[in-house]
C-alpha positions as CSV (number, residue, x, y, z in Angstrom):
1,X,9.5,2.5,2.9
2,X,8.6,5.0,5.5
3,X,5.0,5.9,6.4
4,X,3.5,9.0,4.9
5,X,3.2,10.5,8.4
6,X,5.4,9.0,11.1
7,X,4.2,10.1,14.6
8,X,7.4,9.1,16.4
9,X,7.5,9.9,20.1
10,X,5.1,12.8,19.5
11,X,2.6,13.6,22.3
12,X,-0.6,15.6,22.3
13,X,-0.8,16.0,18.5
14,X,-4.3,16.5,17.1
15,X,-5.1,16.3,13.4
16,X,-8.6,17.7,12.9
17,X,-10.1,17.7,9.4
18,X,-13.0,20.1,10.3
19,X,-13.2,23.7,9.3
20,X,-14.9,26.0,11.9
21,X,-16.0,22.8,13.7
22,X,-17.7,21.0,10.9
23,X,-17.1,19.0,7.7
24,X,-14.1,16.8,6.8
25,X,-11.6,18.7,4.6
26,X,-8.3,16.9,5.1
27,X,-7.4,13.9,3.0
28,X,-4.2,11.8,3.4
29,X,-3.5,9.6,0.4
30,X,-0.6,7.1,0.2
31,X,-0.3,4.8,-2.9
32,X,2.9,3.1,-1.6
33,X,2.1,-0.5,-0.7
34,X,5.2,-0.6,1.5
35,X,4.3,2.1,3.9
36,X,1.3,3.1,6.1
37,X,-0.5,6.4,5.8
38,X,-0.1,7.1,9.5
39,X,2.2,5.3,12.0
40,X,2.3,5.8,15.7
41,X,5.6,4.5,17.2
42,X,8.0,4.9,20.2
43,X,5.7,6.1,23.0
44,X,3.4,8.3,21.0
45,X,0.8,9.3,23.5
46,X,-2.4,11.4,23.7
47,X,-2.6,11.8,19.9
48,X,-5.8,12.2,17.9
49,X,-6.8,11.9,14.2
50,X,-10.4,13.0,13.6
51,X,-12.7,14.0,10.8
52,X,-10.1,13.1,8.1
53,X,-10.1,10.9,5.0
54,X,-7.3,8.4,5.2
55,X,-6.5,6.4,2.1
56,X,-3.8,3.8,1.7
57,X,-2.5,0.7,0.0
58,X,-0.3,-0.9,2.7
59,X,0.3,-4.6,1.9
60,X,1.2,-6.5,5.1
61,X,-0.4,-9.2,7.2
62,X,0.7,-7.3,10.4
63,X,0.3,-3.7,9.5
64,X,-2.4,-1.3,8.1
65,X,-2.9,2.1,6.6
66,X,-3.0,3.3,10.2
67,X,-0.4,1.4,12.2
68,X,0.1,1.6,16.0
69,X,3.5,0.0,16.2
70,X,6.0,-1.0,18.9
71,X,8.4,1.1,20.9
72,X,12.0,1.6,21.8
73,X,10.8,3.7,24.8
74,X,9.3,2.9,28.1
75,X,5.5,3.0,28.0
76,X,4.2,2.0,24.5
77,X,1.8,4.0,22.4
78,X,-1.1,5.0,24.6
79,X,-4.2,7.2,24.8
80,X,-4.6,7.5,21.0
81,X,-8.0,8.3,19.4
82,X,-9.0,7.7,15.8
83,X,-12.5,9.0,15.3
84,X,-15.0,10.1,12.7
85,X,-12.6,9.4,9.8
86,X,-13.1,7.5,6.5
87,X,-10.5,4.9,5.8
88,X,-10.5,3.3,2.5
89,X,-8.4,1.7,-0.3
90,X,-6.4,4.2,-2.4
91,X,-6.6,2.2,-5.7
92,X,-9.1,-0.7,-5.7
93,X,-8.3,-4.1,-4.5
94,X,-5.2,-3.8,-2.3
95,X,-6.4,-2.6,1.1
96,X,-5.5,-5.7,3.3
97,X,-5.9,-4.1,6.7
98,X,-7.1,-0.7,7.8
99,X,-6.1,-0.2,11.5
100,X,-3.6,-2.5,13.1
101,X,-2.1,-2.4,16.6
102,X,1.0,-4.6,16.9
103,X,2.9,-3.3,20.0
104,X,5.7,-4.4,22.2
105,X,5.0,-7.6,24.2
106,X,7.1,-6.4,27.1
107,X,4.9,-5.7,30.2
108,X,4.5,-2.0,30.7
109,X,5.1,-1.2,27.0
110,X,1.8,-2.4,25.6
111,X,-0.3,-0.2,23.3
112,X,-3.3,0.6,25.6
113,X,-6.2,3.0,26.2
114,X,-6.8,3.4,22.5
115,X,-10.2,4.4,21.1
116,X,-11.4,3.7,17.5
117,X,-14.7,5.5,17.3
118,X,-17.4,6.3,14.7
119,X,-15.3,5.7,11.6
120,X,-16.3,4.4,8.2
121,X,-13.9,1.6,7.1
122,X,-14.5,0.9,3.4
123,X,-13.5,-1.7,0.9
124,X,-11.2,-3.8,3.0
125,X,-10.2,-6.4,0.4
126,X,-7.0,-8.0,-1.0
127,X,-7.3,-11.2,-3.0
128,X,-5.9,-14.4,-1.4
129,X,-5.2,-12.7,2.0
130,X,-6.7,-12.4,5.5
131,X,-8.3,-8.9,5.5
132,X,-9.2,-6.9,8.6
133,X,-10.8,-3.5,9.3
134,X,-9.3,-3.5,12.9
135,X,-6.7,-6.0,14.0
136,X,-5.1,-6.2,17.5
137,X,-1.9,-8.2,17.7
138,X,1.2,-8.3,20.0
139,X,1.0,-6.0,23.0
140,X,-2.5,-4.5,22.6
141,X,-4.9,-4.1,25.5
142,X,-7.7,-1.8,26.8
143,X,-9.1,-0.9,23.4
144,X,-12.5,0.6,22.6
145,X,-13.8,-0.1,19.1
146,X,-17.2,1.5,18.9
147,X,-19.7,3.0,16.5
148,X,-17.8,2.1,13.3
149,X,-19.3,1.2,10.0
150,X,-17.5,-1.5,8.0
151,X,-18.8,-2.0,4.5
152,X,-17.9,-3.0,0.9
153,X,-18.9,-0.7,-2.0
154,X,-18.2,-3.2,-4.8
155,X,-19.0,-6.9,-5.4
156,X,-15.9,-9.0,-4.7
157,X,-15.0,-12.1,-6.8
158,X,-11.7,-13.4,-5.5
159,X,-9.4,-15.3,-7.8
160,X,-8.0,-17.3,-4.8
161,X,-9.4,-18.1,-1.4
162,X,-9.8,-14.9,0.6
163,X,-10.7,-14.5,4.3
164,X,-12.3,-11.6,6.1
165,X,-11.7,-11.3,9.9
166,X,-13.2,-7.8,10.1
167,X,-12.7,-7.0,13.8
168,X,-9.9,-9.4,14.8
169,X,-8.2,-9.8,18.2
170,X,-5.3,-12.3,18.3
171,X,-3.1,-11.7,21.4
172,X,-3.3,-13.1,24.9
173,X,-2.5,-9.6,26.2
174,X,-5.8,-8.3,25.0
175,X,-7.8,-7.6,28.2
176,X,-10.7,-5.1,28.6
177,X,-11.5,-4.9,24.9
178,X,-14.8,-3.2,24.1
179,X,-16.3,-4.0,20.7
180,X,-19.7,-2.1,20.7
181,X,-22.3,-0.7,18.4
182,X,-20.4,-1.4,15.2
183,X,-22.1,-2.1,11.9
184,X,-20.6,-4.8,9.6
185,X,-22.2,-5.4,6.2
186,X,-23.9,-3.6,3.3
187,X,-22.5,-1.1,0.8
188,X,-23.1,2.0,2.9
189,X,-22.8,3.1,6.5
190,X,-24.9,1.4,9.2
191,X,-25.3,-1.8,7.0
192,X,-27.1,0.3,4.4
193,X,-27.5,0.0,0.7
194,X,-27.4,-3.4,-1.1
195,X,-25.7,-6.4,0.4
196,X,-22.0,-6.8,0.9
197,X,-21.5,-9.4,-1.9
198,X,-18.8,-12.0,-2.4
199,X,-19.1,-14.1,-5.5
200,X,-16.9,-16.6,-7.4
201,X,-15.7,-20.1,-7.1
202,X,-13.1,-19.9,-4.3
203,X,-13.0,-21.3,-0.7
204,X,-13.7,-18.0,0.9
205,X,-14.5,-17.5,4.6
206,X,-15.9,-14.6,6.7
207,X,-15.6,-14.2,10.5
208,X,-17.1,-10.8,11.2
209,X,-15.9,-10.4,14.8
210,X,-13.2,-12.8,15.9
211,X,-11.4,-13.2,19.2
212,X,-8.9,-15.8,18.2
213,X,-6.8,-15.3,21.3
214,X,-7.7,-12.9,24.2
215,X,-6.7,-12.3,27.8
216,X,-8.3,-13.8,30.9
217,X,-7.4,-11.1,33.5
218,X,-10.2,-8.5,32.7
219,X,-13.3,-9.4,30.7
220,X,-13.7,-8.1,27.2
221,X,-17.2,-7.2,26.0
222,X,-19.0,-7.5,22.6
223,X,-22.2,-5.5,22.8
224,X,-24.8,-4.0,20.5
225,X,-23.1,-4.8,17.2
226,X,-25.2,-5.2,14.0
227,X,-23.9,-7.8,11.5
228,X,-26.2,-7.8,8.5
229,X,-26.9,-7.3,4.8
230,X,-24.4,-9.8,3.5
231,X,-24.5,-12.2,0.5
232,X,-21.5,-14.6,0.8
233,X,-20.4,-17.2,-1.7
234,X,-17.9,-19.9,-1.1
235,X,-16.8,-23.2,-2.7
236,X,-15.4,-24.9,0.5
237,X,-12.3,-27.0,0.3
238,X,-12.3,-28.7,3.7
239,X,-15.0,-30.9,5.2
240,X,-16.0,-30.1,8.8
241,X,-14.6,-26.5,8.7
242,X,-16.4,-23.3,9.5
243,X,-16.7,-20.8,6.6
244,X,-19.0,-18.2,8.2
245,X,-19.3,-16.9,11.8
246,X,-20.9,-13.8,13.1
247,X,-19.1,-13.6,16.4
248,X,-16.3,-16.1,17.2
249,X,-14.6,-16.3,20.5
250,X,-11.9,-19.0,20.5
251,X,-10.2,-18.2,23.8
252,X,-10.2,-15.7,26.6
253,X,-12.7,-14.0,29.0
254,X,-15.2,-12.4,26.6
255,X,-18.9,-11.5,27.3
256,X,-21.1,-11.5,24.2
257,X,-24.2,-9.3,24.7
258,X,-24.1,-8.9,28.5
259,X,-24.8,-5.2,28.3
260,X,-26.6,-4.9,25.0
261,X,-27.4,-7.8,22.7
262,X,-25.8,-8.2,19.3
263,X,-27.7,-8.9,16.1
264,X,-26.5,-11.4,13.5
265,X,-28.8,-11.0,10.5
266,X,-32.2,-9.7,11.6
267,X,-35.0,-10.6,13.9
268,X,-37.5,-10.4,11.1
269,X,-37.8,-11.5,7.5
270,X,-35.6,-13.9,5.6
271,X,-32.4,-13.6,3.7
272,X,-30.8,-10.7,5.5
273,X,-27.6,-12.9,5.4
274,X,-27.5,-15.3,2.5
275,X,-24.8,-18.0,2.5
276,X,-24.4,-19.6,-1.0
277,X,-22.3,-22.7,-1.2
278,X,-21.0,-24.4,-4.3
279,X,-19.1,-27.6,-4.9
280,X,-19.4,-31.1,-3.3
281,X,-17.6,-30.7,0.0
282,X,-19.6,-32.3,2.8
283,X,-20.2,-31.0,6.4
284,X,-19.9,-27.2,5.9
285,X,-20.3,-25.3,9.1
286,X,-21.9,-21.8,9.7
287,X,-22.4,-20.3,13.1
288,X,-24.0,-17.1,14.4
289,X,-22.2,-16.9,17.8
290,X,-19.4,-19.3,18.8
291,X,-17.8,-19.4,22.2
292,X,-14.9,-21.6,23.3
293,X,-13.6,-19.4,26.2
294,X,-15.3,-18.1,29.3
295,X,-17.9,-15.4,29.7
296,X,-21.6,-15.0,28.9
297,X,-23.9,-15.1,25.8
298,X,-26.9,-13.0,26.6
299,X,-29.6,-10.9,24.9
300,X,-28.5,-11.6,21.3
301,X,-30.6,-12.0,18.1
302,X,-29.7,-14.5,15.4
303,X,-32.1,-14.8,12.5
304,X,-33.0,-14.1,8.9
305,X,-30.2,-16.3,7.6
306,X,-30.7,-18.2,4.4
307,X,-28.5,-21.1,3.3
308,X,-28.6,-21.6,-0.5
309,X,-26.5,-22.8,-3.4
310,X,-25.7,-25.7,-5.6
311,X,-24.0,-27.9,-3.0
312,X,-26.4,-30.7,-2.0
313,X,-24.3,-32.1,0.8
314,X,-24.6,-31.4,4.6
315,X,-24.5,-27.7,5.4
316,X,-24.9,-26.9,9.1
317,X,-26.3,-23.7,10.6
318,X,-25.6,-23.5,14.3
319,X,-27.0,-20.3,15.7
320,X,-25.3,-20.4,19.2
321,X,-22.5,-22.9,19.6
322,X,-20.6,-23.3,22.9
323,X,-17.5,-25.6,23.2
324,X,-15.4,-25.0,26.2
325,X,-14.4,-26.4,29.6
326,X,-17.1,-28.4,31.3
327,X,-16.3,-26.5,34.5
328,X,-16.6,-23.1,32.9
329,X,-19.2,-20.8,34.5
330,X,-21.1,-19.5,31.4
331,X,-24.6,-18.2,31.1
332,X,-26.5,-18.5,27.8
333,X,-29.8,-16.7,28.4
334,X,-32.4,-14.5,26.8
335,X,-31.2,-14.9,23.2
336,X,-33.6,-14.9,20.3
337,X,-33.1,-17.4,17.4
338,X,-35.2,-17.1,14.3
């Protein structure tokens, strides 16, 4: 099925939901699980969606309710801005991914210079799937993901193992990615309200910001993000596996906190993030910041994390974990743990 709005080869289109410069009066609502609410495709450039409500039910591991797709043209989809919008599930329990870029992998045709700014991304959840608020795949590079609030308004109790990779980068073409000043957690904007709660008896996992694969040409930066107000429950199935990570860099040139430190949990109090484990699986791993590529880990705060539950086997909390090449030039300085 086609998207609700297909922005195909269109340039310099602005959709602004304000009236007389204020408010948010336009709502775009798609209950078709087979199509996005908005799709940019075939060299769509200099387009903007701002101050709009965007609801959708797209069911796909490589697409979202806003999709920045590939191209049959010459340059890719470039210089797109998505700002000050609310993106949420149109029905309750089917929003797998909110914003996905999956562009052409041909050099010169990547999706680039795209800004995702100051949005509220709400209720990303589909049972038994990997769920993301922002996902970069294929030919996606030079993105700014900044000032967004990602939260869950209802307690989730998955019937099958469910995984949240909330800001997720998985392409070696991803260079110069800025992930800054975002809030992940809670039931309201800016990690507000009660805790983002996951209950149940399944082998769930949460990686809040994940660079599974990233480029090494130009550094990406993860700065000033707040990851807090979370109550996460899992019944792990695999010994020695990681079920919770705040910031996870598995490859690529990525600096974590070089400009402004990130906060995983809080610098004060206890239980800002609670990890509740069931079952009898041994050697369960939790990590605040993980780095297996190149770059720096500077100025970050990891604290107020409580490990709880009925599992009485080994449960590990490793606040900063580096595993990379012995010859890598990496600085781990000025971080606060506890």
